N, C-alpha and C positions, 0 to 999 in steps of 0.2 A: 383128627388125624394124628398119627404118630409123627415125631419130629423128622425122621428120615424121609417119610413119604411127603411131608410138607415141603421139605427142602428140594426134593426132586421136582415137584410141581413148580416151586418158585424159580428154580434154575431154568426151566423151560419157558416160563412166562417172561422172565427177565431177558433170556436169550432172544425171544421174539422182538423185544424192543431194540436190541442191538443188531438184529439180522438185516435191517435195512441198510445200514452202513457197511456191513460185511458183504452184502450183495453188490454194493457199489465198488468196494475194494477188490472184489473178485475179478473185476476187469483189469487185465494187465496194464492198460494205459493209466488207469487211476493209481495203481501201485507205483508205476514209474514216476508220475508227477508227485505222488505222496512221499517219495523216497522211502518206501516201505522197508521195514526191518522186522526181524522176528521178535524183537522186543515189543513191537506194536501188537503182535499177536498175544504176547504174555500180558500186556496191559489189558486187553479186552477179556482174556480168560479170567484174570483176577477180578476185573469189574463184575463180570457175570456171577462168579462164585461168591464174592463178598457181598454184593448187593442182594443176591438171592438169600444168602445166609441171614442178613439183617431182616428181610421181610419174613423169612421162615420162622425165625425166633419170635418176631412180633406176633405173627399169626398163631403160632403154637402157644405162646403165652396167653393171648386173648382167648383162644379156644379152651385152654385149661381153666381159665377163670370162668368162662361160660358154663363149663361142666360143673365146677365147684358151686357156682351160684344156681345151677340147674335152670339157666336162662336159655330157653329154646329160641327166643326172639334174637338174642345176641348171636347165637350160632348161625341163625339164618341170615342175619345181616352180614356177618363175616363171610359166609359162603358166597353171597351175591356180590360183595365187594371184590372177591376173587374173580368173579365173572367179568366185572368191569375191567379189571386188570388184564384178563385174557383177551377181551375184545380190543382193548387198547393195543396190546401187543400184536394181534392179528392185523389191525389197521396200520400199525407202524411199519409193517413189512413193505408198505408202498408209500414212502415219503413223498415221492413225486406226485402221487395222486392228490394228496392234501394241498400241495402247492398249485397244481395245474387245474384241479377240479374240486375246489373246496365244498361246493354245494353237494357233490356226490358223497363226500365223507360226512358232511353234516347229516344228510339223509340216512346214511348207514348208522350213525350214532343214534339218531332218533328211533330207528327201527330196533337197534340193539337194546337201548335203554327201555323201550316199551316192553320188549320181551322179558328183560330182567325184572322190570317192575311187576309184570304179570306173574312171573315165577315166584317173586317174593311174596305176593299176596295169596298164592295158591299153595296151601300146605302140602299137597300131595305131589308137588312138582319135583321132578328128578333132574332138573337142569344142572344144578351144582354138581351132582354126582357124575353126570355125563361129561361136564367140563373137566372134572378131576381125572376121569378115565381117559379122556382125550389127551390131556397133558402127559399122563403116565405112559400111554402107548407110544406117543411121538417123542418122548423125552430123549431117546438115543440120538435123534436128529441134532439136538443141541450139542452133544458131545462130538458128533461127527463134524458139525460146522465149526466148532471151536478148534478141533484138531486139524481140520483142513487148512486153517490159517497158517499153521506151522510148516506146511509144505510149500508155501509161496516163497520164491527166491527173494533175497534181500537186494535192495538198490542202495543201501547205505554203505559208506566207507568212512573210516575215521579221518579227521582233518590232518593235514601235514603242515606243521608250523615250525619244525626244527630241522635246519639243514645248514651245511657249511657254505658260506658265501664264497663264490669262485671269483678269482681275479680276472679282469678283462683280458681277452686274448689279443686285443688290438684296439684301435679307435672305436669308441662306443658312445652311444647317446641313448638316454632313457626313452622307452617306447610305452605309451599308455593307450590302450584300446578300451574305450568306455561305451558300453552298449546299454542304452536306455530301453525300457520295455514298453512297447505300444506307443512310441512317439510318432505321431501322425504329421507328415509333411504338409498336407492340405490344411490341417487345423492350425499349423504354426506359421504359415507364410501368407502374406498378402502382397500381390503385385510383384512377386519374385523376391521379396525380402522378408526376413523374420519380423513378426509383428512387434510393435513398439515396446510391449511389456517384456520382451526378451532382451533386456538391457545387457546382461552379461554375455549371452550368446552372440548378440550383435557386436559387442566389443571384441570377442574372440574371432568373429568372422572377418574383422578388419585386418587381421594378420594371418588369415588362413585361406586354404582353397575350399570353396563352397560349391558343392555339386547340387544343381537344381533338378536333376533328372535321375537321382539315385534310386535304386531298387534293392530291397533286402534279398537275402539268398533264399527265402521261402515265405510262405504265407503264415506260418506259425513257428513258435519257438522250437518245436521238436525237430524241424528241418533247418531253419534259418541259423540258429546258434551253432550247431555242429558244422554246417557248411562254412560259416564265417571262421570258425576256429581252425578248420582243416583246409580252408581256401580251395574247395572243390564243389562240384555240382553233382556228385554221385548220389545214389539212393541210400538214405540212412535208415537203419532199422534197429530194433532191439527186442529181446525176449529173454526170459529166464535169467535175469541179472547180468546180461551181457549185451553190449552194443556192437554194431558192425557196419561196414560199408559194402555195398554191392556194386562192383564194377561191371564191365561188359561181360566178363567171363568167370568171375568168382566172387565169393563172399569172404571179406577179411575182417577180423576183429578190429574195432576202432583203436584199441590200444597198440596195435601193430602198425598203424598208419601214421607217418610223421605229421604232427600238427604244427601250428605256429610256435607253440611252446618248445617242441622238440627241435625245430629249426633254429630257434633262438639259442637254445642250450648248446647246439653244435658250434655256434659262433662265440661261445664264452659268456652268454647272458645268464643272469639269474631270473627265474620265471616265477610269477605270482598270479594267483587267481582268487578272486572273491566274487561270489555271485549267488544266485538263487535259482529256483525253478527246476534245474536239471541235475541228475546225479553225475556230476563232473568226475568224481573219482572212478566210477565205472566206465565212463566214456574215455577218459584220458589215461587211466592207469598211473604210472610213475613218470609221465612226461612233464609234470609240473613240480617245481621244487617246493613252493609254498602254496598250499591250497586251503583256504578257509573252509569251515564247515558249510556245506550247501544248505540252503533254506528251502523248504518245500513250497510249492505253489499253493498247496492246501494249508489251511490253518491246522496246526498240530502241536502237541506238547514236545518239549525239548529234553525230557527225561522220562523215566518209567512212570513216576507218579504224575508228572505233567501230562503224559499221554493218557493215563487212566482218567484223569480229571477231564481232559478234552473229549475222550470217547464217551464218558458218562454224560457230559453236557450235550454232546451231539445226539445221543440216544434220547435224552429228555426233550431236546428241541424237535425231534422227529415225531414225538407223540402228537396224535391228531385231534385230541379233544380241545375245545376252544380255550379252556383255562390254561392248560399246559403250553399250548402254542403261544398264547399271549405272554406268559411269564417266562418260559424257558427260551423261546425264540428271541425275545428281547434281550435276555441276559447273554445268550450265545452271541448275538450280534455285537454287543458291547465288548465282550471278552475277546472275540476274534478281531475286532478293530484294534483294540489295545495290543493284541499279540502281533498283528501285522505291522503296526507302528513300531513296536519294539524290535522286530526283525529288521525293519528298514534302518533304524538308527544304529543297531548293532553292526549291520553291514557297512553303514557310512563310517562308523568309527574304525572298522577294519581297513576300509579304503584309505582313509587319511593317515592311519598308522603305517600302512605300507608305503605311501608316498613319502612320509617323513623318514622312514628307516631304510628304505631300499637304496642300493648303490647306483652309480650312473649306468652301469651295464645291466639294466633291468628291462625286461618285457613283462608288463602287467596288464591283465584284462579284468575289468570290473563290469559285472552284469547287474544293473541297478533297477529295482522294481518301481520305476517312475516313467511315465505317469499312470501306470497300470491301475485299474480299478481293484478294489473299491476306493472311492475318492474320499479318503479319510483325513486328508491334510488341509490345513490352512495354507495360505500362500507362503508363510514363513517356515512351514514344516511341522508346526505344532499339531496335535491331534484335535480334531473337531469333536464337539459333543454330539452333534448331529451331522450326518454325512450322506452323500448321494451314492447309491450303488453304481449307477451308470449314466448319470445325466450329463449333458453338454456343459452345464455350469460347473459340475464337479470336476470334469475333465479339464476345463479352463483353469480352475484353481490348482490342479496338479501340474499343469504346464507352467504356471507362474512359479510354483515351488521348484520345478525342474530348473528354471533359470537361476533361482537362488542357489541350487545345488551346484550348477556349473560355475557360478561365481566363487563359491567356497573351494571347489576343486582347483580352479586356477590360482586362487590365493595360496593354497597349500603348495602347489607346484612352484610358485614364485618365491614363497618364504623359504623353501628348501634349495633354491637356486637351480632347479631342474627345468623350469618352464622354457627358457630361451632356447636351450639346446635339444629339447625333447621333440619327438614325434608324438602328437596328440591326435587321436582319431575319435570323433564323437559320431555315433550313429544309433540305429535302433534295429531290433529284430524284425519288427513289422509295425504297421500303423495300428490305429484303434480298431480292434476287431468288431466291437459293438457299435460302430459309427451309425447313428440313427438318421442322419440327414443326407439326402442324395447329393446335395451340392458338394459335399466333401468326399464323395465316392466316385471321382472321375475315372472312367476307363475300366477295363476288366481286371487290371492288376492294381487297383487303388490301394488294396491292403498292403502291398509291397512298397508303396511310395514312402520313403523315409528320408529324414535329413542325413546328410553326410558332410561332416566338417573335418578337414585334415589340416592341422597346423604343423608345417614342416620344420625341421631343425633350422634355427636361425632365420626363419621367415619374419618379415616385418610388414609386408603389404598383403592386401587381400586379392584374391582372384576368383572369378566366377566361371564355372564350367557348365554348359548346358547340354553336353553330350551325355547320353544315357550310360550308366555304369551300374554294375551289380557288386554288392559288398563282398562277394566271394571271388572277386577278380582283382584283389589287391596284393597278391602274393609277390609280384615283382618289386613293389614298393617296400614291403617288409624285408625281402631278401637283400635288397641293396642297403637298407638301413643296417641290418644285422651284420653285413659284410664290411661295413665301414665307409660306404659311399654316402657322404652327408652333405655334399654341395647343394645348396638350395636351388640353383638354376637347373642342375641335372635332375633333381627330384621333381621340380615343377614340370619339366618336359616329360619326365617319366609318367606322372599321374595324368597328364594330358594324353599321352599315348595310350595308357591303360584304359582311360575312358573311351577313347575312340575304338579300341579293340574289343571292349567289353560288350557295349550295346545292351 
């Protein structure tokens, strides 16, 4: 084949291996949690074109040698290796099939290899020619699919890290809202108290208000986190790069609705946000002074070349032949674990840096990816060589590391002199969604059962509250703190009243 024809065929075959992940990213929800950007489309376009170029040059060079050596056997072998690649690409269109029904894929490979073997042994076979013609006829689909990615709206926004510190407008106390991800109350508590391994959490509880019937604002992060930030129970939605709230009579862009950050700024507070999972820049707009770069729920590269490497490895891991799945899936698992661990520790450094550098008139929210799966951590936060994707043992390890994290958080607050006067709220977006044991799924809203620990400014003793409360009903507490009402007795009565009214 001529080089151009070879390249067109190679582009189509390589595109097939990427089409599985493109099909997944074609879903708006996947792009929302991926924090999709048009540079991600560029990365995949370059991947397909460059990988195809490499294969085309190799195939063209070997074919040229076969013609020079007049080796019919080599040309036939090369042609049938192309068929193996084509079959691999067609089966890679359905990555879920290989995961959920591996026996079906294995049978498909046996049938395909038998047919390719028969064609290789039958000199009059036209199967290679038909395969080439198939690729050439359908090759425009590759360009259409690759171009389609560039029409998808972006959910990325650049971080905001440079702003002018505002002076306090009146009496102020630092406010820290820490949202752990998938922190299950039933898994963490025994007989109404945090389990003994929660040494740091129990120490904090001894001078905090502890709610034993708290519920998150939603069953998943997509609802719970925005409702917590905006302290409302409206319907949240998003599409085409924009988020909004739906009230009883209209739909309002979320950037136009005052959040806790906007309320804090009105009272002279500096606002900070560091988190993962959601496109906070698109949700909040300019309501936050300092916003660290959001980290995607999905594993992904953090630069163009990094995303190219990630997309290529994902495509390789989606290959369905037994050898590729064994090699590339294992490599992908290790790389993604390392990437998730790096994301977490980068975020932790940002959190502690904010605590160290922020002034007293600060409202900061931290969304921490603990104890969210995969359970890649040892109890001290180091990366495990082997880890559990979703086992109770792995979740327990992550809970123990969460306690270590809380201890470090309190240490930083104490070292900077902010702890005693601060309002510190620890909670979660929801419980462990993949909870496998019925004993830890009590009641219909078990997933919303979360810890809620509130350390009031100046608080020295602990209080237990068994009245139900939802985390999106704390607005009165935040408003009083922001407006300068910091008397512990008043605030304690307030949270008791809020719990009684929330239900």
